[in-house]
C-alpha positions as CSV (number, residue, x, y, z in Angstrom):
1,M,0.1,-0.1,0.0
2,S,1.1,3.6,-0.7
3,F,2.3,5.6,2.1
4,N,-0.2,8.1,1.0
5,A,-3.2,6.1,2.7
6,I,-1.0,5.9,6.1
7,H,-0.6,9.8,6.0
8,E,-4.2,10.3,5.4
9,R,-5.2,8.2,8.1
10,A,-2.7,10.1,10.5
11,L,-4.2,13.4,9.2
12,T,-7.9,12.2,9.9
13,R,-6.6,11.2,13.4
14,K,-4.8,14.3,14.2
15,G,-7.1,17.0,13.0
16,G,-5.7,17.5,9.5
17,E,-2.2,19.0,8.5
18,P,-2.0,21.7,11.0
19,G,-2.3,19.3,14.0
20,L,-0.1,16.7,12.5
21,Q,2.6,19.2,11.7
22,K,3.0,20.2,15.4
23,L,4.0,16.4,16.3
24,L,6.7,15.9,13.7
25,P,10.2,16.0,15.3
26,H,13.1,18.2,14.5
27,V,15.8,17.2,11.8
28,A,19.1,18.5,12.3
29,K,21.1,19.6,9.5
30,P,24.6,18.0,9.2
31,D,26.3,21.0,10.2
32,D,24.1,21.1,13.4
33,L,25.3,17.4,14.0
34,M,29.0,18.2,13.5
35,G,28.6,21.3,15.7
36,L,27.3,19.5,18.9
37,G,30.3,18.5,21.2
38,D,31.1,15.0,21.7
39,D,30.6,15.5,25.6
40,R,26.8,16.4,24.6
41,Y,26.8,13.2,22.6
42,L,27.9,11.2,25.7
43,A,25.4,13.1,27.8
44,E,22.4,12.3,25.6
45,I,23.4,8.7,25.4
46,T,23.7,8.4,29.1
47,R,20.4,10.1,29.5
48,C,18.6,7.7,27.2
49,V,20.1,4.5,28.8
50,F,18.9,5.8,32.2
51,R,15.4,6.6,30.8
52,A,15.0,3.3,29.6
53,G,12.7,1.0,31.6
54,F,12.3,4.2,34.0
55,V,9.7,7.1,34.3
56,W,11.3,9.5,31.7
57,R,10.3,12.6,33.7
58,V,12.1,11.5,36.8
59,I,15.5,11.3,35.0
60,D,14.8,14.5,33.1
61,N,13.6,16.4,36.5
62,K,17.3,15.1,37.9
63,W,19.2,15.8,34.8
64,P,21.2,18.8,36.4
65,G,22.2,16.8,39.1
66,F,23.6,14.1,36.4
67,E,25.3,16.9,34.8
68,A,27.1,18.1,38.0
69,A,27.7,14.4,39.3
70,F,29.3,13.6,35.8
71,D,31.0,16.7,35.7
72,G,29.7,17.7,32.1
73,F,30.4,14.1,30.6
74,V,33.8,14.9,29.1
75,P,34.5,11.7,27.0
76,L,38.4,11.8,27.3
77,Y,37.9,11.6,31.2
78,W,35.1,9.1,31.4
79,Q,36.6,6.4,29.1
80,Q,39.5,5.8,31.7
81,V,37.7,6.7,34.9
82,A,38.8,4.9,38.1
83,P,36.5,2.1,39.1
84,D,36.3,4.0,42.5
85,V,34.7,7.1,41.1
86,L,31.9,4.9,39.7
87,E,31.4,3.2,43.2
88,S,31.3,6.5,44.7
89,L,28.5,7.5,42.1
90,A,26.4,4.7,42.9
91,G,25.7,6.5,46.4
92,D,25.4,10.0,45.0
93,E,21.7,11.2,45.6
94,R,22.0,13.7,42.7
95,I,21.2,10.7,40.1
96,V,19.4,7.7,40.0
97,R,21.9,5.1,41.9
98,N,21.8,2.4,39.4
99,L,25.4,0.9,39.2
100,Q,24.8,-1.2,36.2
101,K,23.9,2.0,34.2
102,I,26.5,4.1,35.7
103,R,29.1,1.6,34.6
104,T,27.9,2.2,31.0
105,V,29.2,5.5,31.0
106,P,33.1,4.8,30.7
107,E,32.3,2.1,27.6
108,N,30.1,4.5,25.9
109,A,32.7,7.2,26.3
110,R,35.4,5.0,24.6
111,M,32.8,4.4,21.9
112,V,32.5,8.2,21.4
113,V,36.4,8.7,21.5
114,E,36.9,6.1,19.2
115,A,34.2,7.5,16.7
116,A,36.0,10.9,17.0
117,H,39.4,9.4,16.2
118,D,37.9,7.7,13.1
119,Y,35.9,10.6,12.1
120,G,37.0,13.7,13.6
121,S,34.0,13.8,16.0
122,F,31.1,11.7,16.8
123,G,29.0,14.3,15.0
124,N,31.0,14.0,12.1
125,M,30.2,10.2,12.0
126,L,26.5,10.7,12.7
127,A,26.4,13.4,9.9
128,Q,27.9,11.3,7.3
129,W,25.8,8.0,8.0
130,S,23.0,7.8,5.7
131,S,19.4,7.3,6.9
132,D,18.9,4.7,4.4
133,D,21.4,2.6,6.5
134,Q,20.1,3.3,9.8
135,A,20.0,-0.2,10.7
136,G,23.7,-0.2,10.1
137,L,24.2,2.6,12.7
138,L,22.0,1.0,15.3
139,L,24.0,-2.4,14.9
140,W,27.1,-0.4,15.1
141,L,25.9,1.6,18.4
142,K,24.7,-1.7,19.9
143,R,28.2,-3.5,19.2
144,H,30.5,-0.8,20.2
145,G,28.6,0.7,23.1
146,A,26.6,-0.1,26.3
147,R,22.9,-0.9,26.7
148,L,22.2,0.6,23.3
149,G,20.1,-2.2,22.1
150,G,16.4,-2.2,21.7
151,N,14.9,1.1,21.3
152,T,17.6,2.9,23.3
153,A,19.8,4.1,20.5
154,Q,16.9,4.8,18.5
155,Y,15.6,7.4,21.2
156,F,19.0,8.7,21.3
157,L,19.3,9.4,17.5
158,R,15.9,11.1,17.6
159,T,16.9,13.4,20.5
160,V,20.1,14.6,18.9
161,G,17.9,15.2,15.5
162,W,19.6,12.5,13.6
163,D,16.8,11.8,10.6
164,G,15.9,8.0,11.6
165,F,12.7,6.2,12.4
166,I,11.7,4.6,16.0
167,L,10.2,1.3,15.8
168,S,7.4,1.9,18.7
169,Q,4.6,-0.5,19.1
170,D,2.6,1.7,16.7
171,V,5.1,1.8,14.1
172,L,5.7,-1.9,14.3
173,A,1.8,-2.4,14.1
174,V,1.7,-0.3,11.0
175,L,4.6,-2.4,9.6
176,R,2.7,-5.5,10.2
177,L,-0.6,-4.1,9.1
178,E,1.1,-3.2,5.6
179,G,2.5,-6.6,5.3
180,L,6.0,-5.3,5.4
181,L,7.2,-7.0,8.7
182,D,7.0,-10.5,9.8
183,A,10.0,-11.1,11.7
184,T,10.4,-11.1,15.6
185,P,10.5,-7.4,16.8
186,G,14.0,-6.6,18.0
187,S,15.8,-9.1,15.7
188,K,18.3,-8.1,13.2
189,K,15.8,-9.2,10.6
190,A,12.9,-7.2,11.7
191,L,15.4,-4.1,11.7
192,L,16.2,-4.9,8.1
193,Q,12.8,-5.2,7.2
194,A,11.7,-1.8,8.8
195,Q,14.7,-0.2,7.1
196,A,13.3,-1.6,3.7
197,A,9.9,-0.2,4.2
198,F,11.2,3.3,5.3
199,N,13.6,3.4,2.4
200,E,10.7,2.8,-0.2
201,W,8.4,5.1,1.8
202,H,11.3,7.8,1.5
203,R,11.7,7.2,-2.0
204,E,7.9,7.6,-2.5
205,T,7.3,10.8,-0.7
206,G,10.6,12.5,-0.2
207,L,9.7,13.0,3.4
208,P,12.5,12.6,6.4
209,Y,12.6,9.4,7.9
210,S,11.7,10.8,11.4
211,H,8.8,12.3,9.8
212,L,7.6,8.9,8.2
213,S,7.9,7.3,11.6
214,K,6.0,9.7,13.4
215,I,3.3,10.0,10.8
216,A,3.0,6.2,10.6
217,S,2.8,6.1,14.8
218,C,-0.2,8.8,14.4
219,S,-2.2,6.7,11.8
220,I,-3.0,3.9,13.8
221,E,-5.8,3.1,16.4
222,R,-4.5,1.4,19.6
């Protein structure tokens, strides 16, 4: 089925074009991605890791405390931080004291530093990575980072404005309804099937991938 039918359902559900437009996410330009510091990328990765399986507003309300406790998320420092620093953070009331998630910060800092070594900065890597291979980027993040499987990396990319889809339950439902997904959600096969669907929708409409994703999620009754 043409994406136009999906778009029309979303328009009907969200009060027409003005209502739908208000819901569409911001898409960053390559210069914006390249201009964001590596410390900000590590911070947003950490925020999304801590949000996973938790009430988002609690993390967001405590975020100034996270920024203070992690001293601005400088990747070169956190990639080689001493274990006792992490242990002390597990008792720091400014943050959510989950030691397993705290321990992801050095691992993800190393990922950011390695990407910066190869590309000049983490933002340069994101700016150069095409949206028609988001599956490849998500697999790269999962392989090189910590706790960046599932939808966590997808939400991170959306947060920084990288143009990509989020495989929410609504989007998965649309893909199944359209006969474009029959693999187990969360599997590599499902990710590749979703990528193929979004690539086709992008060719059809010329719309950003993040807009296609949001429109699809708004098109279905749940």
